[in-house]
N, C-alpha and C positions, 0 to 999 in steps of 0.2 A: 234512579238518579241518573241524569244525563252527564256523561263524561266527554269532554273535548280533549282531544290529543292532536298536538301540532307537531308535525314532522318537517324538518328542513333537509332536503337532499343536497349533496355536493356533487356538482357534475364538473368533470376534468375534460377541458378541451386542449388540443394539441396547437401551439403557435410555433412557428418556425422563423429563423432569421440567420444571417450570415455572420460568422464570428472568426476572429483571428486568435490563435493560440499566443499568449504572452507569458512572461515570467515576472513574478512579484518582486518589486524593486526592494534592494537591501534596506533594512531599517524602516520601511514604511509601514505605518500602522493602518487598520482598517479606516478609522476616521480620517487619517491623513489622506487615504486614497480617495474617500468621498470629497473631501474639501478640494483636492486637485482637479476633480471634475465638477466643482461647483454645486455640490449636492449638500443640502443641510444635514449634517450628521446627527443633530439633535432630534430631528423629526424621524430619521431611520432608527436611532437607538430607542425611541419611545415605541416603535413597533416590534421590537424584538422581545421575545418572550423571555423571562428571567432564566429559565434552564438553557436558553440558546446563547446567552451572552459569552459563555466560555468558549464556544467555537471560533470567536473572533480571534482568540489567542492561538488557535491551531494554524493560522496562516504564517507560513515561514518564508524567508527570503529565498528567492529563486524558484518558489512553487509555481507549477503551471496553472493558468486560468484562461478563461475566455472572455473576449470583449466584442461587443457589437456597437458600432458607431454609425451615425448619420449626420452628415454636414458638420462633422468635428463635435457632435454632442452624443454623449453616451446614452445608448438606448437600454443596454442590458450587460450585466456583468455575471459570469458564472465562475465561482471560486470552488473547485473541488475540496471535499474533506475526505480524503481517501479515494476509493474507486468506485463507491456507490451513491454517495450523497454529496450535494453541493449547495453553497450559499448562492442565492439569486438576488441581485438588485436590479429592478427593471422600472421603466418609466410607463406609467399608465395615467391616462386622463390629466396629463401635465404634472404629475407628482410621482416621485420615486417611492417604490415599495420594496420591503424585505421579505424573504422566505427561504426556508431549507427544503429542497426538493431532491428526489432521486435523479441520478444521472441516467439519461436515456441512451443505451448503447445497444449494439448487437454483437454477437460473437461469430467471428470468421473462423471456419475450420478448413484447413489446407494441408497439402502434402507437396513437399518440395524436394526435388533431386538435382544436384549440380555436380558437374566435373570441375575440379579445381583447375583454374587457369593462373591465377595470381596469388590470392591468400583466401582462406575460409571467410574471414570478415568481409573483404571487399567484393568477393564473388557472390555471397548470400545477399549482401546489401545491393548489389547491381541487379540480382534476379528478383528481389522482393521489396526493395526499398525499406526494409525493416532491419535497423541496425542491431536490435535486441536478440535476434535469434542465434546469431553467431556467439554472442557473449554468454547466454545461458548454455549453449551446446558446450562451450569450453569448460564450464563449471561441472557439467554432467560427467564428462569424460576425463577430468584433470588427472585422475590416477592411472589412466590407460594410454591416452594420446596426447602427444605434444603438438598442439595445432600450429605452432609456428614452423613446424617441419613437414606439414603437409605439402606434397608436391604436385606438379601438373599431372593430371590424370587420375589422381585420387578422387574418391566419390563421398559426397556428404549427402544424406537423405533425412528429412524431418517430417514427422506428423505432429501437427500442433494446432492449438487454438488460441485466439487473440481477441480480446475486446476491441471494438472498433467504434469511434465517433465519426460517422460520415467518412470513413476511409483512413482516418489517422490511427495509428496503433495506440491503445489506451491501457495503461498498467503493464503487468509483466506477461509475457507469453507463457502459456502452459504446454510444455512439450510433452506429448503422450508417449512417443517412442522416437528413437533416433538411431541411424546407422552410419558408420564410417568405415570406408575400405582404405587402408594405408599400409604400404609395404607388404602386399599380398596378404594381410590379415584383416579379418572382419571384426568389427566392434559393434555391439548392439546394446542399447540402453532402453528399458520400459519403465514407466511410471507404475508403482504398485503403492497405493495409499498416498503418503507423502514423500516417499523415498523412491530412488531409482535402483533398480536391479541390473547389473551389467553382465554381459556375456561376451566371450570371445571364441574365435575359431580355433584357438589353441586346445589341444587335447586336455581332458579333464585331469586336474590336479598336477599338471606338468609345470615344473619349475622354469621360469624363464628369467633372463637378465635384461632389465631395461635401464636406459638412461633417463634420469629425471632431474628436473630443475628444482633445487631445494633452497629455501631461504636460510641463510646462515644466522641471522639474528632476528627472527620473528618475535614478536611481542604477544604474549597471550594474557588474558585476563579473566579471572573467575567471577561470575556474577551470581549473587545469592538473593534470596527473598527479602523484602524490606521490613518484614515483621517477624517476631519469633513464632507467633501462632498464626496460621494462615487460614483465613476464612474469606473465599472470593464470593462477593455478593453481585458483581456484574462483570462479565467477561469482555474482552476486546471484540468490537464488531463494527464493520463499516456500515451496517444497516440494521439497527435494533428497533423494535416496535416499542415506543415509549408508552407506558401504562397509564399515565396521566394525560398527556397531550394527545394521545390516540393518533399518532402519526409516526412515521419512521424518522429516526435521528441516528447519526453515527455515535459510537462510544469508542474513542480512540485511546483506550488505556484499560486497565484493569482496576476495579474497585475492590478494596479489602476491608471488611468490617472489623471494627475493634473498639474498645472502649476509649473514652476520652482520656487524654494524656499518655496513652501507650507510646513507648519509644519507637521512633521511625529510623531504620538504619540505611545508609547509603548502600545500594546494591552492588557497588564496586568503588575501587578507588578512583579518584579524579580530582577535577578543579571546579569549585563552586562559581558558576557564571551568572547566576541570578538569585537573589534572595529578597523578596518583597511581595507586594499585593499585585493580584492579577484578577481582573473582572471575571466573575463567574467562578474562578478557582480559588479565591481567597489568598491566604498566605502560602506562596509557592517557592520552592527551592529547585534550582536546575543545576545539574552536575554534568560536566563534560568529561567523558571516559576516554577519548581518544578513538581514532578510526571513524569519526563522524558520529559516534554514539553519544546521545544525551539523555539523561534521566530526568524526569519532572515528577515532584512530590507536592500534591495539592491538598487544600482544605486543613492545613496544619493549625493548631491552636497556638503553637509556640515554635519560633525557629531558633536553632542553636549554632548557625554558622553563618558566615558572611561572604560577600562576593570577593573572589581572589584567593580564598582559603583552599588549601589542599586537604582533602580528606581521605581517610582509609577505608577499605571496604569494612562493612559492618559497623562503622562509626555511627553513633547517634547524631542525627542532623536535626531532629525536630520532634514534636509530639503530635499525636493524633488529635483532630479537632473537627469542626463543622463550619468553617469560614467559608465565605463566598456563597454560591447557590448550592446549598446542601440541605438534605432532609434529616441528616443525623451524623454522628461522628464516624468518619471512615477516611481511608487514604485513597486517593486517585493517583495510580502510578502510570505515567506515560513514558514511552521510549521512542526516541527519534533517531533516524539514521540519515545523516546529511539533510536534515530538515523534514524528512518524511516520517509520519508516524508509522510505527511497526508494532506488532503484537509483542508485548514484553515476554511472553512465553517462548519466544525464539531465542531469548538470551539468558532468561532467569534459570539459575540451577544449572548453568552450563559454563564451559570453558570457551571463550571466543577469541579468535585471532584478531588483534587490534592493529597490528602493523607488520608488514612484511619487510624483512631486511634484503641485503644483496643476494642475488641468486648465484648459484654455482651448480655444476652438473656432478651427479654422483650415480654410481652403479647400485642398483637395488635388485636383489633376487626376490622375485614375486611367485607365489604359489597360486596359480590361476585355478579357482575352484569351479567356476561356472563356465560350461562349455555350450556353444551354440547347438551342438549335437543333442543335448539333452533339454532343450527347450520345452516347456510345457505347450499344450496345443494352441492356446490362445496367443502366446507369445510368438510361436512359430509362425502363425499366420501373419502377424504384424511384421515379423522379420523378413518372411518371403515377399510381402508387399513392398517393403522399403528397399530390400536389397535388389529387387528386380524393377524398381520403379524407374520408368523412363522419363527422360528430361521432358518437361511439358511447361506451358506458361503458367506460372504460379500467380497467386493474388498479389497485384502490385499495390502497395500502401501509398498513400498520399504523403508529400512532404509536410514536415511540421509547420512550415511557414505558410501553408496553402490557406485560402479562405475556405471555410467549411460551413455547412448548413446544419444547424442543431435544432431539433424539435424540443420544445419545453412544455410541460403541462401546466396549465393555468386552472386554478379552482374557481368556480363560480357558484353562488347560491341560486339554487332553483326556487320556483314558487313554493310557498308553504301550502301544505295539504292538510285540511282539517278532517279528522275522523271523529265521528260522533257515535255514542252508544247510549241507548235508554236502558240497558240492563246492567250498567255498571262495567267495570273492568276487572280483570283478574291480575 
């Protein structure tokens, strides 16, 4: 029996164009954006896969995105969904198309060493044009070094990695190791797993008195799981392989499997800022917890709270369902910080600082347990490199308002190839 097999191959070609980084307008919807650019939103929505509709709700006010125009006409828009995937609206053969594609970037690795002249923030930004480095350095050394008191002649060295889109910094820098010399003391931090280990030149186990700024009225909030019984069916991911669509898609939340009607609890106290229908997500409740944190509960069968209502931690706010684009009853939990999706695992089952009060100086006696003299071999090599790193010309990042060149993958159908067999097929 003669068997014919027809295979269609997809070929990806790279297109490039000039883009400008912009911020999403407050209150603007995706369809509103299309209308503003004279694009037929109905035609675009007809192209969108049912499972992809929900990603349009992930676009938050103030979120960065890229635009390419020619003669005041939109050529292409790239709207990131996290750091790995992005919505693409582009004009081809006179019509606008929709797709969700990977973000093409490269990773820059660099070492920077500076002597303080003015302040850590100003000096690092002047040397690298990357304002995020100093911000993350302060977070790493917050219990050891008061960066506001660094003085002229102090040294700061950093070994880091940063995603780059044609020279602009993308996402958060990953600091591998860092070194600070202040008041004749050495401070060294090195990344191990997801945490930093800090060492000082102080003798091992020596007690020292330090002056530290402490918030007198900081507000902390405990976050818990949204269900009594936890069964995670899909974790948070910027780039997850979709088993049905056979393509990468972001999953900006955690899916919890549960029976229909199971009570859903607020993960912390807060104010309900949305309770209604959201395309792709079905019945959705959003709760603002303070400190820029907002939790989202999707696919509910029943909502038990209303907009403006204050809720307590663990209060039942709805019931498990399968509304919207869903293959079965479950809860999709999303967490956002100042409009940016973050992994809910970063706050769930933890106590999180929501607000810092007024600061005042206090004396704290600290028992320094980790000494640079006792560094393991690998950490010792990193320390020697950074502590003796000479000032050199570091990688200079582009300004965020620069015109940048972005390469975009476009999929094309290749010719169909017929394979025949007179012996049948296995």
